[in-house]
Every structure is written in structure tokens, then in C-alpha cells.
VEXDREN-2710 file (C-alpha; in Angstrom, 1 decimal):
% VEXDREN-2710
k/r/px/py/pz
1/UNK/0.0/0.0/0.0
2/UNK/2.8/2.4/0.9
3/UNK/4.6/1.6/-2.3
4/UNK/1.4/2.3/-4.2
5/UNK/1.0/5.7/-2.5
6/UNK/4.6/6.5/-3.2
7/UNK/4.2/5.6/-6.9
8/UNK/1.0/7.7/-7.2
9/UNK/2.9/10.6/-5.5
10/UNK/5.8/10.3/-7.9
11/UNK/3.4/10.5/-10.9
12/UNK/2.4/13.9/-9.5
13/UNK/5.6/15.5/-8.6
14/UNK/8.1/14.0/-11.2
15/UNK/6.4/15.9/-14.1
16/UNK/6.5/19.1/-11.9
17/UNK/10.3/18.6/-11.3
18/UNK/10.9/18.0/-15.0
19/UNK/8.9/21.1/-15.9
20/UNK/10.9/23.2/-13.4
21/UNK/14.2/21.8/-14.7
22/UNK/13.2/22.5/-18.3
23/UNK/12.2/26.1/-17.4
24/UNK/15.4/26.6/-15.5
25/UNK/17.5/25.2/-18.4
26/UNK/15.6/27.3/-20.9
27/UNK/16.2/30.5/-18.8
28/UNK/19.9/29.8/-18.8
29/UNK/20.3/28.8/-22.5
30/UNK/18.0/31.3/-24.1
31/UNK/19.0/34.9/-24.4
32/UNK/17.1/37.2/-22.1
33/UNK/14.4/39.4/-23.4
34/UNK/16.1/42.3/-25.1
35/UNK/16.5/45.5/-23.2
36/UNK/14.9/48.6/-24.5
37/UNK/17.2/50.4/-26.9
38/UNK/17.3/53.7/-28.7
39/UNK/15.5/53.2/-31.9
40/UNK/17.5/55.2/-34.5
41/UNK/16.4/58.8/-34.3
42/UNK/14.1/58.0/-31.3
43/UNK/15.9/58.6/-28.0
44/UNK/15.4/58.4/-24.3
45/UNK/11.9/58.3/-22.9
46/UNK/10.3/58.4/-26.4
47/UNK/12.3/55.3/-27.4
48/UNK/11.1/53.4/-24.4
49/UNK/7.5/54.6/-24.7
50/UNK/7.3/53.5/-28.3
51/UNK/9.3/50.2/-28.2
52/UNK/6.3/48.3/-29.6
53/UNK/7.9/45.5/-31.7
54/UNK/10.7/43.0/-31.9
55/UNK/12.4/41.4/-34.9
56/UNK/11.6/37.8/-35.9
57/UNK/14.8/36.4/-34.4
58/UNK/13.1/36.8/-31.0
59/UNK/10.5/34.2/-32.0
60/UNK/12.5/31.8/-34.3
61/UNK/14.2/29.7/-31.6
62/UNK/10.9/28.3/-30.3
63/UNK/8.8/28.3/-33.5
64/UNK/11.2/26.4/-35.7
65/UNK/12.1/22.7/-35.8
66/UNK/8.5/21.7/-35.9
67/UNK/7.0/18.7/-37.6
68/UNK/3.5/17.4/-38.3
69/UNK/2.4/13.8/-37.5
70/UNK/3.9/12.6/-40.8
71/UNK/7.3/14.1/-40.1
72/UNK/7.0/17.0/-42.5
73/UNK/8.7/20.2/-41.6
74/UNK/6.1/22.8/-40.6
75/UNK/8.5/25.3/-39.0
76/UNK/6.8/28.6/-38.7
77/UNK/9.9/30.7/-38.9
78/UNK/11.3/28.9/-42.0
79/UNK/7.9/29.0/-43.7
80/UNK/7.6/32.7/-43.1
81/UNK/11.2/33.5/-44.1
82/UNK/10.6/32.6/-47.8
83/UNK/7.3/34.5/-48.0
84/UNK/6.7/37.9/-49.5
85/UNK/5.6/39.0/-46.0
86/UNK/9.1/38.4/-44.7
87/UNK/10.6/40.1/-47.7
88/UNK/8.2/43.0/-48.1
89/UNK/10.9/45.6/-47.4
90/UNK/13.6/43.8/-49.5
91/UNK/11.3/43.6/-52.6
92/UNK/13.4/45.4/-55.3
93/UNK/10.3/46.0/-57.5
94/UNK/8.5/47.8/-54.6
95/UNK/11.6/49.9/-53.8
96/UNK/12.0/51.0/-57.4
97/UNK/8.2/51.7/-57.7
98/UNK/8.2/53.9/-54.6
99/UNK/11.2/55.9/-55.7
100/UNK/9.6/56.2/-59.2
101/UNK/6.5/57.8/-57.5
102/UNK/8.7/60.1/-55.4
103/UNK/10.5/61.1/-58.6
104/UNK/7.2/61.8/-60.4
105/UNK/5.7/63.7/-57.4
106/UNK/8.7/65.2/-55.4
107/UNK/6.4/67.6/-53.5
108/UNK/4.6/64.5/-52.0
109/UNK/7.7/62.6/-51.0
110/UNK/6.9/62.5/-47.3
111/UNK/3.3/61.4/-47.9
112/UNK/4.4/58.7/-50.4
113/UNK/7.0/57.3/-47.9
114/UNK/4.4/57.3/-45.1
115/UNK/1.8/55.5/-47.1
116/UNK/4.1/52.9/-48.8
117/UNK/5.9/52.1/-45.6
118/UNK/2.8/51.3/-43.6
119/UNK/2.5/47.8/-45.0
120/UNK/6.0/47.1/-46.4
121/UNK/7.9/48.4/-43.3
122/UNK/5.1/48.3/-40.8
123/UNK/7.0/48.1/-37.5
124/UNK/9.4/51.0/-38.1
125/UNK/6.6/53.0/-39.8
126/UNK/4.2/52.6/-36.8
127/UNK/6.9/53.5/-34.3
128/UNK/8.0/56.6/-36.3
129/UNK/4.4/57.9/-36.7
130/UNK/3.6/57.3/-33.0
131/UNK/6.7/59.3/-32.1
132/UNK/5.4/62.2/-34.3
133/UNK/8.1/61.6/-37.0
134/UNK/7.6/60.9/-40.7
135/UNK/8.3/57.4/-42.1
136/UNK/11.9/57.2/-43.3
137/UNK/11.7/54.8/-46.2
138/UNK/14.7/56.4/-47.9
139/UNK/16.7/56.2/-44.7
140/UNK/16.0/52.5/-44.2
141/UNK/17.3/51.3/-47.6
142/UNK/19.3/49.4/-48.5
143/UNK/18.0/47.1/-45.8
144/UNK/21.2/45.0/-45.6
145/UNK/22.9/48.0/-44.1
146/UNK/20.4/48.0/-41.1
147/UNK/22.3/49.0/-38.0
148/UNK/19.9/50.7/-35.5
149/UNK/17.0/48.7/-34.0
150/UNK/14.6/50.9/-36.1
151/UNK/16.4/50.0/-39.3
152/UNK/16.2/46.3/-38.3
153/UNK/12.5/46.6/-37.7
154/UNK/12.1/48.1/-41.2
155/UNK/14.2/45.3/-42.8
156/UNK/12.2/42.6/-41.1
157/UNK/9.1/43.5/-43.2
158/UNK/5.8/42.1/-42.1
159/UNK/7.2/40.2/-39.1
160/UNK/5.9/38.1/-36.3
161/UNK/5.2/40.9/-33.9
162/UNK/3.6/43.0/-36.7
163/UNK/0.6/40.7/-37.2
164/UNK/0.4/39.2/-33.7
165/UNK/0.4/42.7/-32.1
166/UNK/-2.6/44.0/-34.1
167/UNK/-5.7/44.4/-32.0
168/UNK/-9.3/43.9/-33.1
169/UNK/-10.0/47.6/-32.9
170/UNK/-11.7/48.8/-36.1
171/UNK/-10.9/45.6/-37.9
172/UNK/-12.5/45.5/-41.4
173/UNK/-13.8/49.0/-41.2
174/UNK/-13.0/51.8/-43.7
175/UNK/-10.7/53.6/-41.2
176/UNK/-8.5/50.6/-40.9
177/UNK/-7.7/50.4/-44.6
178/UNK/-4.4/51.5/-46.2
179/UNK/-2.4/50.1/-43.3
180/UNK/-4.3/51.9/-40.5
181/UNK/-4.3/48.9/-38.2
182/UNK/-4.0/49.4/-34.4
183/UNK/-1.7/48.0/-31.8
184/UNK/-1.6/48.4/-28.1
185/UNK/0.3/51.7/-27.8
186/UNK/0.3/52.0/-24.0
187/UNK/1.7/48.8/-22.5
188/UNK/5.5/48.9/-22.0
189/UNK/7.8/46.2/-23.4
190/UNK/7.6/43.3/-21.0
191/UNK/3.9/43.7/-20.6
192/UNK/2.8/43.8/-24.2
193/UNK/0.2/41.3/-25.5
194/UNK/0.9/39.1/-28.4
195/UNK/-2.3/37.6/-29.9
196/UNK/-2.7/34.0/-31.1
197/UNK/-5.5/31.5/-31.6
198/UNK/-4.6/29.2/-28.7
199/UNK/-4.8/29.4/-24.9
200/UNK/-1.3/29.2/-23.5
201/UNK/-0.6/27.8/-20.1
202/UNK/1.4/29.5/-17.4
203/UNK/4.6/27.6/-18.0
204/UNK/4.6/28.3/-21.8
205/UNK/3.7/31.9/-21.0
206/UNK/6.8/32.3/-18.9
207/UNK/9.0/30.8/-21.6
208/UNK/7.5/33.1/-24.3
209/UNK/7.9/36.1/-22.1
210/UNK/11.5/35.2/-21.2
211/UNK/12.4/34.7/-24.9
212/UNK/10.6/37.6/-26.5
213/UNK/9.3/40.0/-23.8
214/UNK/5.7/39.5/-24.9
215/UNK/2.7/38.0/-23.1
216/UNK/0.6/35.6/-25.2
217/UNK/-3.1/36.3/-25.2
218/UNK/-5.7/34.1/-26.9
219/UNK/-7.9/35.9/-29.5
220/UNK/-9.8/34.7/-32.5
221/UNK/-9.7/38.0/-34.4
222/UNK/-6.4/37.1/-36.1
223/UNK/-8.2/34.3/-37.9
224/UNK/-10.8/36.5/-39.6
225/UNK/-10.6/37.9/-43.1
226/UNK/-11.1/41.4/-41.8
227/UNK/-7.7/41.0/-40.0
228/UNK/-6.1/41.0/-43.5
229/UNK/-8.1/43.9/-44.9
230/UNK/-6.0/46.7/-43.5
231/UNK/-3.0/46.1/-45.8
232/UNK/-4.9/44.3/-48.5
233/UNK/-7.3/47.2/-49.2
234/UNK/-5.2/50.1/-50.7
235/UNK/-6.8/53.2/-52.0
236/UNK/-4.3/55.7/-53.5
237/UNK/-4.8/59.4/-54.2
238/UNK/-4.4/60.7/-57.7
239/UNK/-2.0/63.7/-57.7
240/UNK/-2.0/66.6/-60.1
241/UNK/1.0/68.6/-61.4
242/UNK/1.0/70.9/-58.3
243/UNK/0.4/68.1/-55.8
244/UNK/-3.3/68.6/-55.6
245/UNK/-5.5/65.5/-55.0
246/UNK/-7.6/64.9/-58.1
247/UNK/-9.3/61.7/-57.0
248/UNK/-8.9/58.2/-55.6
249/UNK/-7.9/54.9/-57.2
250/UNK/-8.7/51.5/-55.7
251/UNK/-5.2/50.2/-56.3
252/UNK/-5.7/46.8/-54.9
253/UNK/-8.8/45.6/-53.1
254/UNK/-8.9/41.8/-52.8
255/UNK/-10.7/42.0/-49.4
256/UNK/-13.5/44.0/-51.0
257/UNK/-13.7/41.6/-53.9
258/UNK/-14.0/38.7/-51.4
259/UNK/-16.8/40.5/-49.6
260/UNK/-18.9/40.4/-52.8
261/UNK/-18.2/36.7/-53.4
262/UNK/-19.9/33.6/-52.2
263/UNK/-16.6/32.8/-50.3
264/UNK/-17.4/35.5/-47.7
265/UNK/-20.0/33.2/-46.2
266/UNK/-17.7/30.2/-45.6
267/UNK/-14.0/30.7/-46.5
268/UNK/-11.6/33.1/-45.0
269/UNK/-8.4/34.5/-46.4
270/UNK/-6.5/32.4/-43.9
271/UNK/-8.2/29.2/-45.0
272/UNK/-6.5/29.5/-48.4
273/UNK/-3.3/31.4/-47.8
274/UNK/-2.5/29.8/-44.4
275/UNK/-3.7/26.3/-44.8
276/UNK/-4.1/24.2/-41.6
277/UNK/-1.8/21.3/-40.7
278/UNK/-3.6/17.9/-40.9
279/UNK/-3.8/16.3/-37.5
280/UNK/-2.1/17.4/-34.3
281/UNK/1.3/19.1/-34.1
282/UNK/3.2/21.4/-31.6
283/UNK/3.3/25.1/-32.3
284/UNK/6.5/25.4/-30.2
285/UNK/9.6/23.3/-30.1
286/UNK/10.0/24.0/-26.4
287/UNK/7.4/22.2/-24.3
288/UNK/4.9/22.6/-27.1
289/UNK/1.7/20.7/-26.6
290/UNK/0.1/18.9/-29.6
291/UNK/-2.7/21.0/-31.1
292/UNK/-5.1/20.8/-33.9
293/UNK/-5.9/23.5/-36.5
294/UNK/-2.4/24.9/-36.7
295/UNK/-2.1/27.4/-39.6
296/UNK/1.0/27.1/-41.8
297/UNK/2.8/30.5/-42.1
298/UNK/3.6/29.9/-45.8
299/UNK/1.3/32.9/-46.8
300/UNK/0.6/31.3/-50.2
301/UNK/0.2/34.2/-52.7
302/UNK/0.9/34.9/-56.3
303/UNK/4.4/36.4/-56.5
304/UNK/6.5/33.4/-57.4
305/UNK/8.7/35.5/-59.7
306/UNK/9.8/37.9/-56.9
307/UNK/10.6/34.8/-54.8
308/UNK/12.9/33.6/-57.6
309/UNK/14.5/37.1/-57.9
310/UNK/15.1/37.3/-54.1
311/UNK/16.7/33.9/-54.2
312/UNK/19.0/34.6/-57.2
313/UNK/20.1/38.0/-56.0
314/UNK/19.9/37.3/-52.2
315/UNK/23.4/38.6/-51.5
316/UNK/22.6/42.0/-53.2
317/UNK/19.3/42.3/-51.5
318/UNK/20.2/41.0/-48.0
319/UNK/17.8/38.1/-48.0
320/UNK/18.3/35.8/-44.9
321/UNK/16.8/32.7/-46.6
322/UNK/19.0/30.6/-48.8
323/UNK/18.6/30.5/-52.6
324/UNK/17.5/26.9/-52.3
325/UNK/14.8/27.9/-49.7
326/UNK/13.6/30.8/-51.8
327/UNK/13.3/28.6/-54.9
328/UNK/11.4/26.0/-52.9
329/UNK/9.1/28.8/-51.8
330/UNK/8.6/29.9/-55.4
331/UNK/7.9/26.3/-56.4
332/UNK/5.3/26.0/-53.6
333/UNK/3.6/29.2/-54.8
334/UNK/3.4/27.9/-58.3
335/UNK/2.0/24.5/-57.2
336/UNK/-0.7/26.3/-55.2
337/UNK/-1.6/28.6/-58.2
338/UNK/-1.8/25.6/-60.5
339/UNK/-4.0/23.6/-58.0
340/UNK/-6.3/26.3/-56.7
341/UNK/-6.6/29.3/-58.9
342/UNK/-8.3/28.4/-62.2
343/UNK/-9.8/25.8/-64.5
344/UNK/-10.2/25.6/-68.3
345/UNK/-12.8/23.9/-70.5
346/UNK/-12.6/23.5/-74.3
347/UNK/-15.6/22.7/-76.5
348/UNK/-15.3/20.2/-79.4
349/UNK/-13.7/22.1/-82.3
350/UNK/-15.9/22.2/-85.3
351/UNK/-14.8/22.7/-88.9
352/UNK/-17.3/24.3/-91.2
353/UNK/-16.5/25.8/-94.6
354/UNK/-12.9/26.4/-93.8
355/UNK/-13.4/27.9/-90.4
356/UNK/-12.5/26.1/-87.1
357/UNK/-14.8/27.2/-84.2
358/UNK/-14.4/26.4/-80.5
359/UNK/-15.2/27.9/-77.2
360/UNK/-12.8/28.3/-74.2
361/UNK/-14.2/28.7/-70.7
362/UNK/-12.1/30.0/-67.8
363/UNK/-13.3/29.4/-64.3
364/UNK/-12.0/31.5/-61.3
365/UNK/-11.5/29.1/-58.4
366/UNK/-10.4/31.8/-55.9
367/UNK/-12.3/34.1/-53.5
368/UNK/-11.3/37.3/-55.3
369/UNK/-10.6/38.4/-58.9
370/UNK/-8.3/36.4/-61.1
371/UNK/-5.7/37.9/-60.9
372/UNK/-6.0/40.2/-57.9
373/UNK/-4.1/42.8/-55.9
374/UNK/-1.3/44.8/-57.5
375/UNK/-2.3/45.9/-61.0
376/UNK/0.9/44.7/-62.7
377/UNK/-0.5/41.1/-62.6
378/UNK/-2.1/39.5/-65.6
379/UNK/-3.6/36.2/-66.7
380/UNK/-4.1/35.3/-70.4
381/UNK/-4.9/32.6/-72.9
382/UNK/-2.3/31.1/-75.1
383/UNK/-4.1/29.2/-77.9
384/UNK/-2.4/27.1/-80.6
385/UNK/-4.0/25.3/-83.5
386/UNK/-2.1/22.8/-85.6
387/UNK/-3.1/20.9/-88.7
388/UNK/-2.8/17.2/-89.4
389/UNK/1.0/17.6/-90.3
390/UNK/1.7/19.5/-87.0
391/UNK/2.1/22.9/-88.7
392/UNK/0.9/25.9/-86.8
393/UNK/-2.3/27.3/-88.3
394/UNK/-3.0/29.8/-85.5
395/UNK/-1.3/31.0/-82.4
396/UNK/-2.4/33.8/-80.0
397/UNK/-0.8/34.8/-76.7
398/UNK/2.7/33.3/-76.8
399/UNK/5.0/34.5/-74.0
400/UNK/8.3/35.9/-75.5
401/UNK/11.7/35.4/-73.8
402/UNK/11.7/39.1/-72.8
403/UNK/8.5/38.8/-70.8
404/UNK/6.2/40.4/-73.4
405/UNK/3.2/38.7/-74.9
406/UNK/3.3/38.4/-78.7
407/UNK/0.5/40.5/-80.3
408/UNK/-0.3/42.4/-77.1
409/UNK/-0.6/46.1/-78.0
410/UNK/0.3/47.2/-74.4
411/UNK/3.7/45.4/-74.7
412/UNK/4.3/46.7/-78.2
413/UNK/3.8/50.3/-77.4
414/UNK/3.3/52.4/-74.2
415/UNK/-0.2/53.6/-74.6
416/UNK/-2.0/50.8/-76.3
417/UNK/-3.7/47.8/-74.8
418/UNK/-5.8/44.7/-75.8
419/UNK/-9.5/45.1/-75.3
420/UNK/-11.6/42.4/-73.7
421/UNK/-12.7/40.0/-76.4
422/UNK/-15.9/38.0/-76.7
423/UNK/-14.7/36.5/-80.0
424/UNK/-11.2/36.1/-81.4
425/UNK/-10.5/35.6/-85.2
426/UNK/-6.9/36.7/-85.6
427/UNK/-3.5/35.9/-84.0
428/UNK/-2.9/39.5/-83.2
429/UNK/-5.8/39.4/-80.8
430/UNK/-5.0/38.1/-77.2
431/UNK/-7.5/37.6/-74.4
432/UNK/-5.7/39.1/-71.4
433/UNK/-7.4/39.4/-68.0
434/UNK/-5.8/42.5/-66.5
435/UNK/-6.3/46.1/-65.2
436/UNK/-5.3/49.0/-67.4
437/UNK/-4.9/52.4/-65.7
438/UNK/-5.4/55.8/-67.2
439/UNK/-4.6/59.3/-66.0
440/UNK/-6.9/62.4/-66.0
441/UNK/-6.3/62.8/-69.8
442/UNK/-7.2/59.1/-70.4
443/UNK/-3.5/58.2/-71.2
444/UNK/-2.5/54.7/-70.2
445/UNK/-0.1/54.8/-67.3
446/UNK/1.6/52.5/-64.8
447/UNK/2.1/55.4/-62.3
448/UNK/-0.1/54.6/-59.3
449/UNK/-0.4/58.2/-58.2
450/UNK/-0.8/59.5/-61.7
451/UNK/-3.7/57.0/-62.4
452/UNK/-7.2/58.2/-61.9
453/UNK/-9.3/55.2/-63.2
454/UNK/-9.4/51.9/-65.0
455/UNK/-10.1/52.0/-68.7
456/UNK/-10.1/48.2/-68.6
457/UNK/-10.6/45.7/-65.7
458/UNK/-11.7/42.3/-67.0
459/UNK/-10.1/40.3/-64.2
460/UNK/-12.4/37.4/-63.7
461/UNK/-14.6/38.0/-60.6
462/UNK/-15.1/35.3/-58.0
463/UNK/-18.2/33.1/-57.8
464/UNK/-21.2/35.0/-56.5
465/UNK/-19.9/38.4/-57.7
466/UNK/-22.7/40.4/-59.4
467/UNK/-21.0/42.4/-62.1
468/UNK/-23.9/44.8/-62.5
469/UNK/-24.5/45.7/-58.8
470/UNK/-21.2/45.8/-57.0
471/UNK/-19.7/49.0/-55.7
472/UNK/-17.4/51.2/-57.9
473/UNK/-14.2/50.2/-56.1
474/UNK/-14.4/46.6/-57.3
475/UNK/-16.3/47.3/-60.6
476/UNK/-15.6/45.7/-64.0
477/UNK/-14.4/48.3/-66.6
478/UNK/-14.3/48.2/-70.4
479/UNK/-15.8/45.8/-73.0
480/UNK/-16.3/43.0/-70.5
481/UNK/-19.3/44.8/-69.2
482/UNK/-21.1/44.1/-72.5
483/UNK/-20.1/40.5/-72.7
484/UNK/-23.0/38.3/-71.6
485/UNK/-20.6/35.3/-71.0
486/UNK/-18.4/37.3/-68.5
487/UNK/-19.8/36.8/-65.0
488/UNK/-18.9/36.1/-61.5
489/UNK/-16.8/33.0/-61.5
490/UNK/-16.1/32.6/-65.2
491/UNK/-15.7/33.9/-68.7
492/UNK/-16.3/32.2/-72.1
493/UNK/-14.7/33.2/-75.3
494/UNK/-15.2/32.0/-78.9
495/UNK/-12.4/31.4/-81.4
496/UNK/-13.2/31.3/-85.1
497/UNK/-10.0/30.4/-87.0
498/UNK/-9.6/30.4/-90.8
499/UNK/-7.9/27.2/-91.9
500/UNK/-7.6/27.7/-95.7
501/UNK/-4.6/25.8/-97.1
502/UNK/-4.5/23.4/-94.2
503/UNK/-5.9/19.9/-93.7
504/UNK/-7.5/18.4/-90.7
505/UNK/-8.1/17.0/-88.2
506/UNK/-6.9/20.0/-86.2
507/UNK/-5.4/19.9/-82.7
508/UNK/-6.2/22.8/-80.3
509/UNK/-4.1/23.4/-77.3
510/UNK/-5.1/26.0/-74.7
511/UNK/-2.9/27.2/-71.8
512/UNK/-3.9/29.8/-69.2
513/UNK/-0.8/31.8/-68.2
514/UNK/-0.1/34.1/-65.3
515/UNK/2.6/36.8/-64.8
516/UNK/3.0/38.7/-61.5
517/UNK/4.8/41.6/-63.2
518/UNK/3.8/42.4/-66.7
519/UNK/6.3/43.5/-69.3
520/UNK/5.1/47.1/-69.6
521/UNK/5.2/47.6/-65.8
522/UNK/8.8/46.6/-65.8
523/UNK/9.8/48.5/-68.9
524/UNK/8.3/51.8/-67.7
525/UNK/10.4/51.5/-64.5
526/UNK/13.6/51.1/-66.6
527/UNK/13.1/54.6/-68.0
528/UNK/14.1/56.1/-64.7
529/UNK/17.8/56.7/-63.8
530/UNK/17.8/56.0/-60.1
531/UNK/19.7/53.0/-58.8
532/UNK/16.7/51.0/-57.7
533/UNK/15.0/51.3/-61.1
534/UNK/18.1/50.3/-63.0
535/UNK/18.7/47.4/-60.6
536/UNK/15.2/46.0/-61.1
537/UNK/15.4/46.6/-64.8
538/UNK/18.6/44.4/-64.8
539/UNK/16.9/41.7/-62.7
540/UNK/13.8/41.6/-65.0
541/UNK/15.9/41.4/-68.1
542/UNK/18.0/38.6/-66.8
543/UNK/15.1/36.6/-65.5
544/UNK/12.2/37.5/-67.9
545/UNK/12.0/34.0/-69.3
546/UNK/10.9/32.9/-65.8
547/UNK/8.4/35.7/-65.3
548/UNK/5.3/33.7/-66.2
549/UNK/3.9/30.3/-65.5
550/UNK/1.1/28.1/-66.9
551/UNK/-1.8/27.8/-64.4
552/UNK/-3.7/25.0/-66.3
553/UNK/-4.2/23.7/-69.8
554/UNK/-6.6/21.7/-72.0
555/UNK/-6.5/20.1/-75.5
556/UNK/-9.0/18.8/-78.0
557/UNK/-9.1/17.6/-81.7
558/UNK/-11.6/18.4/-84.4
559/UNK/-13.4/15.4/-85.9
END
């Protein structure tokens, strides 16, 4: 009986001793929470009052070396490190585009830096604004030269303590758009909350506080689509020659597009872009308890091309992830695009009196427009018809090695563009799903602060999107409005191809291509003389043949 009581007592106190030893060892081995430091130009009491964030290395030690039940690596830090969130400040296209806008509108330099840094350098931006100082985008680049803590916050992009510090205040409301999220501005470092989806016990709370200086707090608001809306609803101001505001442009509004879709009822942004781990897994490598519904921090998006650029030129751009890791991230992005973005259907090609006729249907499988977000993105149809000898009878939409689309007026000359087509009969007609911006004089432009409106926006809306009734900020523009086959979720286009001089049967091959940075958007940047523009022009020229990818394809033969 005594032995039994001792055994039961041991079952109670042995785990407690192990836990205490683990905590003691952790406290010795882990670096202490960082002391408050002067943040660049912020000094003394101001620096301490506004020490709101920490860089990702404060979180990496516990949130890496994680595996799912099948042994797959699901390390949060490593997943994040290859994402565009981690590299938002290093993005050479973004840097060049911001300086292009400053060059075009020098009187608005401070405003441009403030607005563009909110979501690409959010931690330094928030601290600078809270201290009553302007955002210092120009002072924080190149990011590999980061020395002060404020510079390091800028370089760390959309980091762990960016998103996990955002409160639910105003979430999803108009005032929160364009990067106007809120964090706790009053609690000092050491008492600041860090929000997550799980309840954290006292022991793990002590570990997290010791390692990072933050106190974990459970909250479900970070799992809602409205949480993403702040930086994924960007409305820019159109500026005149004297700096006057001429209007507003919905630069990128995937959140609003989602609101008008059927997905708003049952699928969140996080469901697709942060897919959950199957089964149970630990979220921490230090005393982490197995949990269900852990979200992968892969942030699946659409910018595989920039991930490739960041990998190839990592030394020039100060990218912490290896080239191999960045290429793996790009491959993962492409795989997700190919599996989850679109579907094609092709009718039976019919030959009648020398004309081959067939219909191509494109289905948008996403919860927003296809493509969505930054207006440099485009999706298009590459259609090839071959005769019985394999000779090409017709081809529309071939991607050239320099990143241009053969036959696309916008790539051929700065000022033209392809309209939306309901029917195509010639190889110099290309069905491109894209936005085309125009200025106050209706001139085509890629300048975001010069653009006033869209002369074309035939990006395929998501399922449930009512083309005729949605608000202006997500509206369809151009000839697609008159196309009865263009609707929420899909588009259908007819091809009528002359085949005179060729014998059948005819083979029809259709590919749906996607390019994150269109040729014209890159070329227009190359006209500027500043370093960042010339650097990106070089990157694009050297990697243009990798700038696009096939999303899906379909084939058929005439009878």
C-alpha cells in the first residue's frame, strides 16, 4: 500500500520537477528578453515609450524545428522566411516603384514614404508615426545595411510581432484600410500582449515572455478575413502637377472583392493562404503541446517571380533565406496557383466551310478576382491550332523570352492595350485578364499616383460576384461589361480560326498563363535613372523568361 502511494505521489511530482528543470535550463540557455534600446532617431523616454515591436529572431528559436504527424517540416519561422511577408521591405520592385512615385511627385515625398511604408515596413513605420516623426523609407534602404534597431525593424518586413500585435479595434472598417491597423500603444515592453489562436498555459507563457518580452493572449480576431483587410485594401490618391488631389484609385482591393463573393460566407483569407496542418502538431519546439488546426505560415500568394528574384540575388538584397529555400518557396507558390486558382474547359472544335470554331471557358477558383491585388499582374490565354501535319495554323498569346506577350498592344507600345474579347479571329488578338490604368487625360499609365481610373478591368470576378451591382471600387471596366458570357466566377470566349490551305483534323491546345509583373510595368520603370529602377530593370531582363507560369491547360481535336 505504501509503495502504491509513493508511486502515485511520484506521478504527481516528477512531471513538476521535469517542468521546473526545463524552465530553468531554458532560462539559462535562451538569451534574455532584449533591453529597450534607442531606436535610431528616437531617444530616451520616447524610445522606451514606443518600443512596440521586436524582430523575428526573438521568435525563431521556439517556433522552428516543428513537424507534423507525418514528419513533414512545418517550422513557422522557416515557412515565413521565404514568403513575401518576410521580404516586403527587400522587394526590389517595390523599392523601385516607390522611388519612381517620389521622382514623379517630389512635393509629395513624405506622404508617399508614409503610405508605402505602412504595409511594407510596418514596424518602423508605426513607431515613427507614433513618435510624431515621418516614415523614413529612404533612410531604411538598402535594408542589408540596417544598424539601428529601427532599421532592423524596417528590414524585417511584415514580421511576427507585426501581425500578432494587431488588435481587433476597427478591424474590417474603412478607417483601418491602407495600413491603418491598431496595436496596443500604452503597455511597455515586457507587458505587451501578443495575440494567437490558442490558450497558452502558465509555463509556456513564462517561456515566451522570457524569450521575447511579450505575453501571449488568446484571441480569434487574427483568424478573420477582416484582419487582413488593413493592408490588402489600398486606396491611393491621384495627384496633379501641383500636388493637388484629383481623385482616388482602388489600387488593390482583394478584401472588398472577397466581400462580394460567395466565399465571404464560408471561406476566410487564412483558409486558403495559411492552410491548416492535418492532425495534431506542436506550435512550439520548447514544451509545445500537440494541437489541432495549426495554420501554416507559408502565406501562399501569387508572386513566385519575386521569390525567384530574391533567391537569385539574395546577396545583393540582404535576403536571410538561402537561394534553395527561396526557390522552394517559389515552387510552392506555383504549385498552389496551379492547383487552386483556375480551371479551363474547351468545347469540341468544329470545322465548317474552312473555319474552325471552338469555345474556351475560364473558371476562377479563388475568392477574389483572377488575378487580384497589385495591378501589374495579368492572366491570359495562349491558344495554338495545328493541322494534321503538325504545322501551326494559328497562335495567340505566346510569351516571349523578354516577358512580353506576342501580339499584345500594351507590350508593343506604351499607350495601347488589348480590349476584352468575346470572340477572337486573328492571331494579333489576345485575351488578357488585367487592369489597365489611365490618367486624367485618359492616357495609359503604370504610375499609381498618376492613375485616376481603370479603362479596362476584366479580371475574372469570383463566384457570386454580381457584375452589374457591385460598388465602384471593385467594378468591372471596359468591354467585359457588355459580354454576356463574362460573369462572377467565369468567362467564355469563342475562337473562329480560318484554316484555308491546311488539312484536318486540327489539334487545339489552350494554356492559361499568369505573370505577376507584366512587361510594360517593368519596362516603364527602366526609363528612370535612379539606382533601384536600373537594378530591377537588370533583374527583370536577366530573368524575364521565368516571369510567367502556366496555371492550367486543356486540349482537343476536331473530328
